[in-house]
Each structure stands twice: as structure tokens, then as C-alpha cells.
N, CA, C, O and the ligand as a Tripos MOL2 file, in Angstrom:
@<TRIPOS>MOLECULE
protein
  261   259    66     0     0
PROTEIN
NO_CHARGES

@<TRIPOS>ATOM
      1 N          80.6760   18.3010 -106.7620 N.3       1 MET1
      2 CA         79.7310   18.1530 -105.6340 C.3       1 MET1
      3 C          79.0000   19.4710 -105.3650 C.2       1 MET1
      4 O          79.6540   20.4760 -105.0880 O.2       1 MET1
      5 N          77.7510   19.4970 -105.4340 N.am      2 VAL2
      6 CA         76.9960   20.7310 -105.2170 C.3       2 VAL2
      7 C          76.5020   20.7790 -103.7850 C.2       2 VAL2
      8 O          75.8640   19.8330 -103.3240 O.2       2 VAL2
      9 N          76.7800   21.8610 -103.0690 N.am      3 MET3
     10 CA         76.3510   21.9640 -101.7350 C.3       3 MET3
     11 C          75.2450   23.0530 -101.6420 C.2       3 MET3
     12 O          75.5010   24.2380 -101.8540 O.2       3 MET3
     13 N          74.0800   22.6300 -101.3370 N.am      4 ALA4
     14 CA         72.9750   23.5510 -101.2500 C.3       4 ALA4
     15 C          73.0260   24.3540  -99.9120 C.2       4 ALA4
     16 O          73.7080   23.9760  -98.9590 O.2       4 ALA4
     17 N          72.2960   25.4370  -99.9010 N.am      5 ARG5
     18 CA         72.3550   26.3400  -98.7560 C.3       5 ARG5
     19 C          71.7410   25.7370  -97.5040 C.2       5 ARG5
     20 O          71.9200   26.2510  -96.4000 O.2       5 ARG5
     21 N          71.0160   24.6400  -97.6910 N.am      6 LYS6
     22 CA         70.4160   24.0350  -96.5110 C.3       6 LYS6
     23 C          71.4600   23.3250  -95.6180 C.2       6 LYS6
     24 O          71.1460   22.8310  -94.5350 O.2       6 LYS6
     25 N          72.6230   23.2980  -96.0810 N.am      7 TYR7
     26 CA         73.6580   22.7510  -95.2490 C.3       7 TYR7
     27 C          74.0880   23.7760  -94.1990 C.2       7 TYR7
     28 O          74.2370   24.9530  -94.5290 O.2       7 TYR7
     29 N          74.2830   23.3830  -92.9990 N.am      8 TYR8
     30 CA         74.7820   24.2320  -91.9520 C.3       8 TYR8
     31 C          76.1940   23.7450  -91.5150 C.2       8 TYR8
     32 O          76.5550   22.5760  -91.6500 O.2       8 TYR8
     33 N          76.9470   24.7090  -90.9940 N.am      9 VAL9
     34 CA         78.2870   24.3600  -90.6050 C.3       9 VAL9
     35 C          78.4340   24.8170  -89.1020 C.2       9 VAL9
     36 O          78.0610   25.9240  -88.7130 O.2       9 VAL9
     37 N          79.0040   23.8730  -88.3060 N.am     10 CYS10
     38 CA         79.2220   24.1980  -86.8860 C.3      10 CYS10
     39 C          80.3530   25.2210  -86.7830 C.2      10 CYS10
     40 O          81.4290   25.0370  -87.3520 O.2      10 CYS10
     41 N          80.0930   26.2860  -86.0570 N.am     11 ARG11
     42 CA         81.0920   27.3630  -85.8800 C.3      11 ARG11
     43 C          82.2960   26.8930  -85.0440 C.2      11 ARG11
     44 O          83.3680   27.4930  -85.1310 O.2      11 ARG11
     45 N          82.1480   25.9010  -84.2910 N.am     12 LYS12
     46 CA         83.2070   25.4570  -83.4020 C.3      12 LYS12
     47 C          84.1200   24.4600  -84.1620 C.2      12 LYS12
     48 O          85.3290   24.6880  -84.1860 O.2      12 LYS12
     49 N          83.6290   23.4050  -84.7640 N.am     13 CYS13
     50 CA         84.4560   22.4120  -85.3850 C.3      13 CYS13
     51 C          84.3600   22.4230  -86.8940 C.2      13 CYS13
     52 O          85.1020   21.6890  -87.5470 O.2      13 CYS13
     53 N          83.4560   23.2440  -87.4960 N.am     14 LYS14
     54 CA         83.3510   23.4130  -88.9100 C.3      14 LYS14
     55 C          82.7430   22.2350  -89.6560 C.2      14 LYS14
     56 O          82.8530   22.1610  -90.8790 O.2      14 LYS14
     57 N          82.1130   21.3270  -88.9570 N.am     15 ARG15
     58 CA         81.5210   20.1940  -89.5930 C.3      15 ARG15
     59 C          80.2080   20.5160  -90.2700 C.2      15 ARG15
     60 O          79.4220   21.3030  -89.7440 O.2      15 ARG15
     61 N          79.9510   19.9220  -91.4310 N.am     16 PHE16
     62 CA         78.6730   20.1130  -92.1110 C.3      16 PHE16
     63 C          77.6050   19.2480  -91.3840 C.2      16 PHE16
     64 O          77.9240   18.1850  -90.8500 O.2      16 PHE16
     65 N          76.3670   19.7080  -91.3730 N.am     17 THR17
     66 CA         75.2840   18.9190  -90.8590 C.3      17 THR17
     67 C          73.9730   19.4080  -91.4450 C.2      17 THR17
     68 O          73.8110   20.5850  -91.7650 O.2      17 THR17
     69 N          73.0840   18.5150  -91.5720 N.am     18 HIS18
     70 CA         71.7000   18.8250  -91.9840 C.3      18 HIS18
     71 C          70.8800   19.1460  -90.7440 C.2      18 HIS18
     72 O          69.8120   19.7520  -90.8310 O.2      18 HIS18
     73 N          71.3830   18.7390  -89.6050 N.am     19 GLU19
     74 CA         70.5730   18.8750  -88.3500 C.3      19 GLU19
     75 C          70.6750   20.3110  -87.7690 C.2      19 GLU19
     76 O          71.4430   21.1320  -88.2710 O.2      19 GLU19
     77 N          69.9340   20.5840  -86.7650 N.am     20 ARG20
     78 CA         70.0170   21.8050  -86.0590 C.3      20 ARG20
     79 C          71.0530   21.8590  -84.9920 C.2      20 ARG20
     80 O          71.2050   22.8450  -84.2710 O.2      20 ARG20
     81 N          71.7810   20.7400  -84.9090 N.am     21 GLU21
     82 CA         72.7820   20.5990  -83.8210 C.3      21 GLU21
     83 C          73.9760   19.9110  -84.3990 C.2      21 GLU21
     84 O          73.8280   18.9880  -85.1990 O.2      21 GLU21
     85 N          75.1770   20.3360  -84.0150 N.am     22 CYS22
     86 CA         76.3840   19.6950  -84.4730 C.3      22 CYS22
     87 C          76.5200   18.2940  -83.9300 C.2      22 CYS22
     88 O          76.4160   18.1130  -82.7170 O.2      22 CYS22
     89 N          76.7510   17.2640  -84.7790 N.am     23 PRO23
     90 CA         76.8830   15.9050  -84.3080 C.3      23 PRO23
     91 C          78.1640   15.6780  -83.5480 C.2      23 PRO23
     92 O          78.2790   14.6970  -82.8130 O.2      23 PRO23
     93 N          79.1120   16.5430  -83.7020 N.am     24 ASN24
     94 CA         80.3730   16.4280  -82.9380 C.3      24 ASN24
     95 C          80.2760   17.0680  -81.5890 C.2      24 ASN24
     96 O          80.5610   16.4530  -80.5610 O.2      24 ASN24
     97 N          79.8500   18.3690  -81.6060 N.am     25 CYS25
     98 CA         79.9200   19.2210  -80.3930 C.3      25 CYS25
     99 C          78.6230   19.1990  -79.5390 C.2      25 CYS25
    100 O          78.6220   19.5640  -78.3640 O.2      25 CYS25
    101 N          77.5180   18.7510  -80.1930 N.am     26 LYS26
    102 CA         76.1990   18.7830  -79.5610 C.3      26 LYS26
    103 C          75.7830   20.1700  -79.1740 C.2      26 LYS26
    104 O          75.0980   20.3830  -78.1740 O.2      26 LYS26
    105 N          76.2380   21.1720  -80.0390 N.am     27 ILE27
    106 CA         75.8550   22.5450  -79.8260 C.3      27 ILE27
    107 C          75.0490   23.0090  -81.0040 C.2      27 ILE27
    108 O          75.0760   22.4010  -82.0750 O.2      27 ILE27
    109 N          74.3250   24.0980  -80.8010 N.am     28 LYS28
    110 CA         73.4360   24.6520  -81.8580 C.3      28 LYS28
    111 C          73.9820   25.8900  -82.4820 C.2      28 LYS28
    112 O          73.2340   26.6340  -83.1160 O.2      28 LYS28
    113 N          75.2770   26.1520  -82.3290 N.am     29 ASP29
    114 CA         75.9020   27.3680  -82.9200 C.3      29 ASP29
    115 C          76.3160   27.0330  -84.3540 C.2      29 ASP29
    116 O          77.4870   26.7740  -84.6320 O.2      29 ASP29
    117 N          75.3410   27.0450  -85.2530 N.am     30 LEU30
    118 CA         75.5840   26.6980  -86.6640 C.3      30 LEU30
    119 C          75.4970   27.9270  -87.5170 C.2      30 LEU30
    120 O          74.8380   28.9100  -87.1780 O.2      30 LEU30
    121 N          76.1860   27.8450  -88.6460 N.am     31 SER31
    122 CA         76.1620   28.9770  -89.6300 C.3      31 SER31
    123 C          75.7970   28.4790  -91.0360 C.2      31 SER31
    124 O          76.2260   27.3970  -91.4370 O.2      31 SER31
    125 N          75.0360   29.2320  -91.7590 N.am     32 ALA32
    126 CA         74.7220   28.8840  -93.1320 C.3      32 ALA32
    127 C          75.6650   29.6010  -94.1050 C.2      32 ALA32
    128 O          75.5630   29.4640  -95.3240 O.2      32 ALA32
    129 N          76.5860   30.3710  -93.5140 N.am     33 SER33
    130 CA         77.5350   31.1710  -94.3600 C.3      33 SER33
    131 C          78.9270   30.5690  -94.2250 C.2      33 SER33
    132 O          79.6140   30.7380  -93.2170 O.2      33 SER33
    133 N          79.3200   29.8510  -95.2950 N.am     34 TRP34
    134 CA         80.6540   29.1620  -95.2150 C.3      34 TRP34
    135 C          81.2570   29.1620  -96.5910 C.2      34 TRP34
    136 O          80.5690   29.4360  -97.5750 O.2      34 TRP34
    137 N          82.5690   28.8490  -96.6770 N.am     35 LYS35
    138 CA         83.2990   28.7330  -97.9030 C.3      35 LYS35
    139 C          84.2370   27.5600  -97.8490 C.2      35 LYS35
    140 O          84.8600   27.2970  -96.8200 O.2      35 LYS35
    141 N          84.3410   26.8430  -98.9720 N.am     36 GLY36
    142 CA         85.2940   25.7670  -99.0650 C.3      36 GLY36
    143 C          84.7990   24.4680  -98.4560 C.2      36 GLY36
    144 O          83.9680   24.4650  -97.5480 O.2      36 GLY36
    145 N          85.3060   23.4010  -98.9560 N.am     37 LEU37
    146 CA         84.8840   22.0880  -98.4240 C.3      37 LEU37
    147 C          86.0630   21.1600  -98.3560 C.2      37 LEU37
    148 O          86.8200   21.0040  -99.3140 O.2      37 LEU37
    149 N          86.2040   20.5480  -97.2060 N.am     38 ALA38
    150 CA         87.3020   19.5460  -97.0010 C.3      38 ALA38
    151 C          86.6180   18.2640  -96.5710 C.2      38 ALA38
    152 O          85.9020   18.2280  -95.5710 O.2      38 ALA38
    153 N          86.8480   17.2160  -97.3410 N.am     39 ILE39
    154 CA         86.3030   15.9070  -96.9020 C.3      39 ILE39
    155 C          87.4870   15.1160  -96.2350 C.2      39 ILE39
    156 O          88.4660   14.7740  -96.8980 O.2      39 ILE39
    157 N          87.3610   14.8530  -94.9570 N.am     40 ILE40
    158 CA         88.4360   14.2240  -94.2090 C.3      40 ILE40
    159 C          88.0730   12.7600  -93.9830 C.2      40 ILE40
    160 O          87.1180   12.4420  -93.2740 O.2      40 ILE40
    161 N          88.8510   11.8840  -94.5960 N.am     41 ASN41
    162 CA         88.6570   10.4830  -94.3430 C.3      41 ASN41
    163 C          89.5890    9.9320  -93.2910 C.2      41 ASN41
    164 O          89.2310    9.0260  -92.5380 O.2      41 ASN41
    165 N          90.8060   10.4930  -93.2440 N.am     42 ASP42
    166 CA         91.8550    9.9860  -92.3540 C.3      42 ASP42
    167 C          92.4030   11.1590  -91.5810 C.2      42 ASP42
    168 O          93.4400   11.7050  -91.9580 O.2      42 ASP42
    169 N          91.7320   11.5770  -90.4900 N.am     43 PRO43
    170 CA         92.1920   12.7430  -89.7210 C.3      43 PRO43
    171 C          93.6330   12.6200  -89.2680 C.2      43 PRO43
    172 O          94.3220   13.6390  -89.2200 O.2      43 PRO43
    173 N          94.1360   11.4390  -88.9320 N.am     44 GLU44
    174 CA         95.4530   11.2610  -88.4010 C.3      44 GLU44
    175 C          96.4860   11.5710  -89.4640 C.2      44 GLU44
    176 O          97.5390   12.1130  -89.1280 O.2      44 GLU44
    177 N          96.2420   11.2550  -90.7420 N.am     45 GLY45
    178 CA         97.1800   11.3970  -91.8040 C.3      45 GLY45
    179 C          96.8920   12.5720  -92.7210 C.2      45 GLY45
    180 O          97.4760   12.6660  -93.8000 O.2      45 GLY45
    181 N          96.0210   13.4530  -92.3220 N.am     46 SER46
    182 CA         95.6850   14.5850  -93.1630 C.3      46 SER46
    183 C          96.2480   15.9130  -92.6280 C.2      46 SER46
    184 O          96.0210   16.2860  -91.4770 O.2      46 SER46
    185 N          96.9910   16.6160  -93.5040 N.am     47 GLU47
    186 CA         97.5420   17.9380  -93.0050 C.3      47 GLU47
    187 C          96.3700   18.9200  -92.7680 C.2      47 GLU47
    188 O          96.3820   19.6790  -91.8000 O.2      47 GLU47
    189 N          95.3750   18.8950  -93.6510 N.am     48 ILE48
    190 CA         94.2700   19.8040  -93.4980 C.3      48 ILE48
    191 C          93.5490   19.5410  -92.2230 C.2      48 ILE48
    192 O          93.1480   20.4790  -91.5340 O.2      48 ILE48
    193 N          93.3670   18.2670  -91.8770 N.am     49 ALA49
    194 CA         92.6970   17.9200  -90.6280 C.3      49 ALA49
    195 C          93.4850   18.4630  -89.4240 C.2      49 ALA49
    196 O          92.9010   18.9150  -88.4400 O.2      49 ALA49
    197 N          94.7910   18.4110  -89.5210 N.am     50 GLN50
    198 CA         95.6340   18.8630  -88.3930 C.3      50 GLN50
    199 C          95.5790   20.3780  -88.3060 C.2      50 GLN50
    200 O          95.5280   20.9260  -87.2050 O.2      50 GLN50
    201 N          95.5880   21.0870  -89.4730 N.am     51 VAL51
    202 CA         95.4690   22.5220  -89.4740 C.3      51 VAL51
    203 C          94.1400   22.9410  -88.8440 C.2      51 VAL51
    204 O          94.1030   23.8660  -88.0330 O.2      51 VAL51
    205 N          93.0860   22.2860  -89.2020 N.am     52 LEU52
    206 CA         91.7360   22.5920  -88.7970 C.3      52 LEU52
    207 C          91.4610   22.0010  -87.4050 C.2      52 LEU52
    208 O          90.4150   22.2560  -86.8080 O.2      52 LEU52
    209 N          92.4030   21.2180  -86.9070 N.am     53 GLN53
    210 CA         92.2230   20.5010  -85.6490 C.3      53 GLN53
    211 C          90.9790   19.5900  -85.6560 C.2      53 GLN53
    212 O          90.1910   19.5820  -84.7110 O.2      53 GLN53
    213 N          90.8330   18.8390  -86.7290 N.am     54 ILE54
    214 CA         89.7630   17.9270  -86.9350 C.3      54 ILE54
    215 C          90.2390   16.5280  -86.4190 C.2      54 ILE54
    216 O          91.3170   16.0430  -86.7630 O.2      54 ILE54
    217 N          89.3730   15.9240  -85.5830 N.am     55 LYS55
    218 CA         89.7530   14.6140  -85.0410 C.3      55 LYS55
    219 C          88.8030   13.5120  -85.5070 C.2      55 LYS55
    220 O          89.0650   12.3350  -85.2630 O.2      55 LYS55
    221 N          87.7520   13.8580  -86.1460 N.am     56 THR56
    222 CA         86.7300   12.8830  -86.5950 C.3      56 THR56
    223 C          86.4820   13.0800  -88.1140 C.2      56 THR56
    224 O          86.2740   14.2020  -88.5760 O.2      56 THR56
    225 N          86.5100   11.9840  -88.8610 N.am     57 GLY57
    226 CA         86.2340   12.0240  -90.2840 C.3      57 GLY57
    227 C          84.9170   12.5700  -90.6060 C.2      57 GLY57
    228 O          83.9680   12.4350  -89.8330 O.2      57 GLY57
    229 N          84.8240   13.2310  -91.8090 N.am     58 GLY58
    230 CA         83.5680   13.8000  -92.2460 C.3      58 GLY58
    231 C          83.7830   14.9650  -93.1810 C.2      58 GLY58
    232 O          84.9000   15.1990  -93.6420 O.2      58 GLY58
    233 N          82.7480   15.6800  -93.4580 N.am     59 SER59
    234 CA         82.8470   16.8760  -94.3550 C.3      59 SER59
    235 C          82.9060   18.1520  -93.5140 C.2      59 SER59
    236 O          82.0980   18.3710  -92.6110 O.2      59 SER59
    237 N          83.9130   18.9970  -93.8560 N.am     60 TYR60
    238 CA         84.0850   20.2070  -93.0710 C.3      60 TYR60
    239 C          84.2550   21.4060  -93.9790 C.2      60 TYR60
    240 O          84.7780   21.2650  -95.0850 O.2      60 TYR60
    241 N          83.8160   22.6170  -93.5310 N.am     61 ALA61
    242 CA         84.0330   23.8290  -94.2540 C.3      61 ALA61
    243 C          85.4110   24.3870  -93.8880 C.2      61 ALA61
    244 O          85.9070   24.1680  -92.7830 O.2      61 ALA61
    245 N          86.0220   25.1140  -94.8380 N.am     62 LEU62
    246 CA         87.3310   25.7130  -94.5320 C.3      62 LEU62
    247 C          87.1620   27.0370  -93.8150 C.2      62 LEU62
    248 O          87.9550   27.3760  -92.9370 O.2      62 LEU62
    249 N          86.1400   27.7840  -94.1800 N.am     63 PHE63
    250 CA         85.8740   29.0840  -93.5110 C.3      63 PHE63
    251 C          84.3830   29.1800  -93.1160 C.2      63 PHE63
    252 O          83.5000   28.8230  -93.8960 O.2      63 PHE63
    253 N          84.1390   29.6460  -91.9520 N.am     64 VAL64
    254 CA         82.7810   29.8420  -91.4930 C.3      64 VAL64
    255 C          82.6320   31.2570  -90.9610 C.2      64 VAL64
    256 O          83.4570   31.7060  -90.1650 O.2      64 VAL64
    257 N          81.6050   31.9580  -91.3820 N.am     65 ASP65
    258 CA         81.2820   33.2850  -90.8370 C.3      65 ASP65
    259 C          80.5640   33.1390  -89.4860 C.2      65 ASP65
    260 O          80.2080   34.1400  -88.8640 O.2      65 ASP65
    261 ZN         80.8420   21.0310  -83.9540 Zn       66 ZN66
@<TRIPOS>BOND
     1     1     2 1
     2     2     3 1
     3     3     4 2
     4     3     5 am
     5     5     6 1
     6     6     7 1
     7     7     8 2
     8     7     9 am
     9     9    10 1
    10    10    11 1
    11    11    12 2
    12    11    13 am
    13    13    14 1
    14    14    15 1
    15    15    16 2
    16    15    17 am
    17    17    18 1
    18    18    19 1
    19    19    20 2
    20    19    21 am
    21    21    22 1
    22    22    23 1
    23    23    24 2
    24    23    25 am
    25    25    26 1
    26    26    27 1
    27    27    28 2
    28    27    29 am
    29    29    30 1
    30    30    31 1
    31    31    32 2
    32    31    33 am
    33    33    34 1
    34    34    35 1
    35    35    36 2
    36    35    37 am
    37    37    38 1
    38    38    39 1
    39    39    40 2
    40    39    41 am
    41    41    42 1
    42    42    43 1
    43    43    44 2
    44    43    45 am
    45    45    46 1
    46    46    47 1
    47    47    48 2
    48    47    49 am
    49    49    50 1
    50    50    51 1
    51    51    52 2
    52    51    53 am
    53    53    54 1
    54    54    55 1
    55    55    56 2
    56    55    57 am
    57    57    58 1
    58    58    59 1
    59    59    60 2
    60    59    61 am
    61    61    62 1
    62    62    63 1
    63    63    64 2
    64    63    65 am
    65    65    66 1
    66    66    67 1
    67    67    68 2
    68    67    69 am
    69    69    70 1
    70    70    71 1
    71    71    72 2
    72    71    73 am
    73    73    74 1
    74    74    75 1
    75    75    76 2
    76    75    77 am
    77    77    78 1
    78    78    79 1
    79    79    80 2
    80    79    81 am
    81    81    82 1
    82    82    83 1
    83    83    84 2
    84    83    85 am
    85    85    86 1
    86    86    87 1
    87    87    88 2
    88    87    89 am
    89    89    90 1
    90    90    91 1
    91    91    92 2
    92    91    93 am
    93    93    94 1
    94    94    95 1
    95    95    96 2
    96    95    97 am
    97    97    98 1
    98    98    99 1
    99    99   100 2
   100    99   101 am
   101   101   102 1
   102   102   103 1
   103   103   104 2
   104   103   105 am
   105   105   106 1
   106   106   107 1
   107   107   108 2
   108   107   109 am
   109   109   110 1
   110   110   111 1
   111   111   112 2
   112   111   113 am
   113   113   114 1
   114   114   115 1
   115   115   116 2
   116   115   117 am
   117   117   118 1
   118   118   119 1
   119   119   120 2
   120   119   121 am
   121   121   122 1
   122   122   123 1
   123   123   124 2
   124   123   125 am
   125   125   126 1
   126   126   127 1
   127   127   128 2
   128   127   129 am
   129   129   130 1
   130   130   131 1
   131   131   132 2
   132   131   133 am
   133   133   134 1
   134   134   135 1
   135   135   136 2
   136   135   137 am
   137   137   138 1
   138   138   139 1
   139   139   140 2
   140   139   141 am
   141   141   142 1
   142   142   143 1
   143   143   144 2
   144   143   145 am
   145   145   146 1
   146   146   147 1
   147   147   148 2
   148   147   149 am
   149   149   150 1
   150   150   151 1
   151   151   152 2
   152   151   153 am
   153   153   154 1
   154   154   155 1
   155   155   156 2
   156   155   157 am
   157   157   158 1
   158   158   159 1
   159   159   160 2
   160   159   161 am
   161   161   162 1
   162   162   163 1
   163   163   164 2
   164   163   165 am
   165   165   166 1
   166   166   167 1
   167   167   168 2
   168   167   169 am
   169   169   170 1
   170   170   171 1
   171   171   172 2
   172   171   173 am
   173   173   174 1
   174   174   175 1
   175   175   176 2
   176   175   177 am
   177   177   178 1
   178   178   179 1
   179   179   180 2
   180   179   181 am
   181   181   182 1
   182   182   183 1
   183   183   184 2
   184   183   185 am
   185   185   186 1
   186   186   187 1
   187   187   188 2
   188   187   189 am
   189   189   190 1
   190   190   191 1
   191   191   192 2
   192   191   193 am
   193   193   194 1
   194   194   195 1
   195   195   196 2
   196   195   197 am
   197   197   198 1
   198   198   199 1
   199   199   200 2
   200   199   201 am
   201   201   202 1
   202   202   203 1
   203   203   204 2
   204   203   205 am
   205   205   206 1
   206   206   207 1
   207   207   208 2
   208   207   209 am
   209   209   210 1
   210   210   211 1
   211   211   212 2
   212   211   213 am
   213   213   214 1
   214   214   215 1
   215   215   216 2
   216   215   217 am
   217   217   218 1
   218   218   219 1
   219   219   220 2
   220   219   221 am
   221   221   222 1
   222   222   223 1
   223   223   224 2
   224   223   225 am
   225   225   226 1
   226   226   227 1
   227   227   228 2
   228   227   229 am
   229   229   230 1
   230   230   231 1
   231   231   232 2
   232   231   233 am
   233   233   234 1
   234   234   235 1
   235   235   236 2
   236   235   237 am
   237   237   238 1
   238   238   239 1
   239   239   240 2
   240   239   241 am
   241   241   242 1
   242   242   243 1
   243   243   244 2
   244   243   245 am
   245   245   246 1
   246   246   247 1
   247   247   248 2
   248   247   249 am
   249   249   250 1
   250   250   251 1
   251   251   252 2
   252   251   253 am
   253   253   254 1
   254   254   255 1
   255   255   256 2
   256   255   257 am
   257   257   258 1
   258   258   259 1
   259   259   260 2
@<TRIPOS>SUBSTRUCTURE
     1 MET1         2 RESIDUE 1 A MET
     2 VAL2         6 RESIDUE 1 A VAL
     3 MET3        10 RESIDUE 1 A MET
     4 ALA4        14 RESIDUE 1 A ALA
     5 ARG5        18 RESIDUE 1 A ARG
     6 LYS6        22 RESIDUE 1 A LYS
     7 TYR7        26 RESIDUE 1 A TYR
     8 TYR8        30 RESIDUE 1 A TYR
     9 VAL9        34 RESIDUE 1 A VAL
    10 CYS10       38 RESIDUE 1 A CYS
    11 ARG11       42 RESIDUE 1 A ARG
    12 LYS12       46 RESIDUE 1 A LYS
    13 CYS13       50 RESIDUE 1 A CYS
    14 LYS14       54 RESIDUE 1 A LYS
    15 ARG15       58 RESIDUE 1 A ARG
    16 PHE16       62 RESIDUE 1 A PHE
    17 THR17       66 RESIDUE 1 A THR
    18 HIS18       70 RESIDUE 1 A HIS
    19 GLU19       74 RESIDUE 1 A GLU
    20 ARG20       78 RESIDUE 1 A ARG
    21 GLU21       82 RESIDUE 1 A GLU
    22 CYS22       86 RESIDUE 1 A CYS
    23 PRO23       90 RESIDUE 1 A PRO
    24 ASN24       94 RESIDUE 1 A ASN
    25 CYS25       98 RESIDUE 1 A CYS
    26 LYS26      102 RESIDUE 1 A LYS
    27 ILE27      106 RESIDUE 1 A ILE
    28 LYS28      110 RESIDUE 1 A LYS
    29 ASP29      114 RESIDUE 1 A ASP
    30 LEU30      118 RESIDUE 1 A LEU
    31 SER31      122 RESIDUE 1 A SER
    32 ALA32      126 RESIDUE 1 A ALA
    33 SER33      130 RESIDUE 1 A SER
    34 TRP34      134 RESIDUE 1 A TRP
    35 LYS35      138 RESIDUE 1 A LYS
    36 GLY36      142 RESIDUE 1 A GLY
    37 LEU37      146 RESIDUE 1 A LEU
    38 ALA38      150 RESIDUE 1 A ALA
    39 ILE39      154 RESIDUE 1 A ILE
    40 ILE40      158 RESIDUE 1 A ILE
    41 ASN41      162 RESIDUE 1 A ASN
    42 ASP42      166 RESIDUE 1 A ASP
    43 PRO43      170 RESIDUE 1 A PRO
    44 GLU44      174 RESIDUE 1 A GLU
    45 GLY45      178 RESIDUE 1 A GLY
    46 SER46      182 RESIDUE 1 A SER
    47 GLU47      186 RESIDUE 1 A GLU
    48 ILE48      190 RESIDUE 1 A ILE
    49 ALA49      194 RESIDUE 1 A ALA
    50 GLN50      198 RESIDUE 1 A GLN
    51 VAL51      202 RESIDUE 1 A VAL
    52 LEU52      206 RESIDUE 1 A LEU
    53 GLN53      210 RESIDUE 1 A GLN
    54 ILE54      214 RESIDUE 1 A ILE
    55 LYS55      218 RESIDUE 1 A LYS
    56 THR56      222 RESIDUE 1 A THR
    57 GLY57      226 RESIDUE 1 A GLY
    58 GLY58      230 RESIDUE 1 A GLY
    59 SER59      234 RESIDUE 1 A SER
    60 TYR60      238 RESIDUE 1 A TYR
    61 ALA61      242 RESIDUE 1 A ALA
    62 LEU62      246 RESIDUE 1 A LEU
    63 PHE63      250 RESIDUE 1 A PHE
    64 VAL64      254 RESIDUE 1 A VAL
    65 ASP65      258 RESIDUE 1 A ASP
    66 ZN66       261 GROUP 0 **** ****
């Protein structure tokens, strides 16, 4: 999966978005500098989701500057 730089990541919840605003947090604190990708389908049963404190399924970055 190729992720272009036009993807932004929310600094608060680390979710990927094409928009200028995080769909989770409704904030505009987004970063274009990120590393790693975690696709969370089942937040309840995912250790990664629990570590990252993700409660909604979707695509998330592991590290955000
Ligand atoms: Zn967010």
C-alpha cells in the first residue's frame, strides 16, 4: 500500500485523513510527517489499538511528528 504525502495525520488520535480536519476529533491539528501504518478493523480486539488508545476503526499512523 503506497501512502502519498497528501495524507495528513491527526496529532491527537493519529488517524489518517484527506481532509483539513480530523474526522474523529474535529480538530485541525494535522501533520504531514508520520511513520508507520496500522489499519484497525476491530479496536476492541486489537492490541495495537489498545496501545494507541484507538476506539474507532480506520487507518492510523504509529508515529506522528
Ligand atoms: Zn483526531
